[in-house]
N, C-alpha and C positions, 0 to 999 in steps of 0.2 A: 181670420185667424193669425192671431200675433204669437212670437214666440217671445218669451225673456229677453232672450239676447239678438241683436242686430243680424240679421245675413248678411249686410254689408254696412261697414263703418267707413266712414270718408272724414280726414280732421285736415282743415287746412290744404285741400288740394292746390297745387298751381304749376300750371305747366305754360310754359312760352315756348315761342317758333322764333328764335334769334331775339329781338330787343321788343317782342310784342308779346305781353302778354294774354294768353286765351282764357285760361281758369286764375281767377284772383282772390281764389280762399273759398273750397266749396265745402261746407260741413255738412253732412247729412250720413242717417242713419235708417236702413232701410230693415224691415222684418219680413218674415215669411208669410207669402199669401196676399199679400200687396202687388197691385198691378200699378205701376208706375207711368203716369201718363207724362214723359218728358217732354217739354215744347221748350220752342225760344225762338228766335229769328235766326236765319241764315248768316252763319258767324258767331253764336252766341257762346258755342264751345259743349256743345250736346255732343257731337261724335268724340270730340275729346276725350271726354270724361268717358264714353264708354272705351273708346281704342284704350285709353289708361286703366279702367277697371279690366280687360282682357288681355293688359299684359302686352300690348301692341304699343303703346308708346312707354318706354323704360324711364326716360327725363322728367320727374318731378318730384317735387317736394309737399312736403305734408306724409299723410301717414293713410295708407289704403288697407282694410281689411276685410277679408270675404272668405266668409265661413270659420272666423274668430280665428283668424291670423294672418298674420301683413304678407302682401302677395311678394313683396320681395322675396319672404322665405319660404313661400308655397311653392316655387318651381312650377312645374307644368300640371301638379295632381290637382288644384284647383278647376283646372280649364276642365276637364272631367267630368264634370258636376254643371258646368255650362252652355247652353246651348246659343247662338247668334246666327241671326238674319241680318248683313251689312245692306245698305242702301243701295250702294251698286256690288253687287256677287259677281266674282269669276267662279265660273263654273265650268267644268270639263267637259264642254258639250261634244268632245267627240266620242264619250264614252257612254252606253248606254245607260239608263236609267236603274238599271239593276247593278251594273258596274261601279257607275258612282255612289250610289246608298250603301253599297254592301261595302265599298273601300272606306266611306266615312263612319260606317257603326265598327268596322273594324279598328278605327284609329281609336274612335271611342272605346278600344277596349273589348265589342262583341265580337263573340264565335261567327264565323260566317254565317252558317245556316240560320243564326237566330238573327242576323240583320238583315239578309235572304228573305227570310219569314216576316218579318216586320214590315220590311219597307214594301211588299207583294201587298200585305193587308193594307197597310195605311194610303197606297196607292189606288186601292180600292174602292175606299172611304171616302177618297178623293175624286173616284169617279175617273181615274184614267189607266186603270191596271192594265188595258189593251196596250197601252206605249210602255210598257215594264222594259221590254226586250228590245224599244227602239233608242236609237242615237237622239240626245238630249238636244242635239245641233237641229232637229226636226220640230221641236216642240214651240208652241205658243211660248208667247211672253207669260200668260196665264198660267201654262203647264210648267213653262220654267220655275216661276215662284213656287207653285205646289212643291214642286221637287226640293225646292229650298228650305220650304216649312218642314217637309217630311226630316229632312237632312240635321235640321237644328234640333229635333225633336227626338229622333229615332233611340236616342242611349238616356232617355228619361232623366233630362235635367233638371236640377234642382234650384237654377237662375237662368232666366232666359232675358236676351237682350233684341230686341225687335226693333229695326230700322226700317221705317216706310213697309211693314210686313203686306201690308192688301193690294203692293201694284200689280195691277195688270191681273187681279182675279175678278169673277162673275159676282154679281151677286148673292147665288145662291153661296159660293163659295165664301165668301164674307160674312156670310151669316153662320156656316160652319166655325170658321175659323174663329169669330168671336164668342162663339161657345166653347168654344175648345179651352180658351183662354179662360173663362169664369170654371171649368171646370179644374184644369191645372192651378186655379187658385184658390178652389176648393180643398183643393189637397196639399196646402200649404206653399206651393212653387211660389217663388218671387220672379216678376216680372218686369222690364224694364222696357216700355213701348213709347218709340219716339215717331213722332208723324206730324205731317203741316195738315190733316185732314181733323179740324178741331171737333166736330160734331161725334168722329167715333173714338176720340181721346175722351171726349164728355162721357160719353156713355159707356164705355167699357172698363175707367179707372177708378178706384178706389182712394187715389191718391194723386195730386197734379203737381210737379213742380214745374214753374217756371224759369226759365235760367234767360238771363238779359246782360249782356256785357259783361261774361264770364262772373256772375254770381247769382245766385238763388234768392230771386227777386219775391216768388209767392210759393208758399209751400201748405198743401193743405187738401182738404176734398172739394170736389165743384162747388158742393153748397157753401163751403166756408169760403171760396174765394169768390162767389157770387155776394154773400152777404158783406165779404168786406169791402168789393169794388161797387155795390150798387150796379152792376151791371145784369145782361141777360143772359146770353149765350157767351160758353167761355171763348167764343172770337170774340167778340166785345172787349171783355175781361183782358183777354191777350193785350188788344188796340190800346187799351187804357193803360197798363202798367207797362209797356215798352214806350209808351208816347206816342204811339201812332195814329195819328187822326185825320189823315189828308187824302186815305184811299179814295174817297169819292171825287174829290177836284181831280186826283189824279186818273180815275177811271174816267172822267168826263171829258178832259184833257188829251187823251190816248182819242177817244171816240171823234173826238173836234177834229183831229187832225187824219184820222181817216175818211173822215167826210168834205177833207180841203180837197174843191175842183182844181 
């Protein structure tokens, strides 16, 4: 589902930390209904891109427009329409799930009663409703991740940024969440999905962006990237485009050291 106007428009985005330029001129247009698989090596600039779009990194050059408006002029208004799951999340685990999720809902403008109702129903769909009034500090990693997913979606955002969202989830929950993303995409929601789990990115993404050394090295559907690179899996395409082809030798060397007597 594509709209005529992009939901996100990025022109010549550059970000530096001191003398180190992390993003070196990103140009990108993203439309409603797209699930963007955003991949790259560590340090390629994935998190920096997302944090800039979220307004967490204010120092950048270039233009970033979300919902048709420059985010420098949007203030916090556009953030009400965005959901975010960071790779490493600070969660107020001294609160109960109910306290945390209703607080997040109210931050996004929901009435307490509505946030409470939605949070309890969503906990139920993830089969953890019995822990609704328990402190998050007592939760397993997978349960905490489910709470973070609910917190990112409770206000029905139009754009969702996900950084390793499957961390700690069991197989059944992964299947549910992947189906949730498909449903959201069908409704016209835009999803940025950043992960190192290539087979998941390959399966759920309608469009894949490969960031390498601060620039977009590849942009297209999995089939388009596969045809261009003549490689089989997304992992192999990734290795080819980033110039990394010594993983077998490194693994053999690692094992040989382990086996030393």
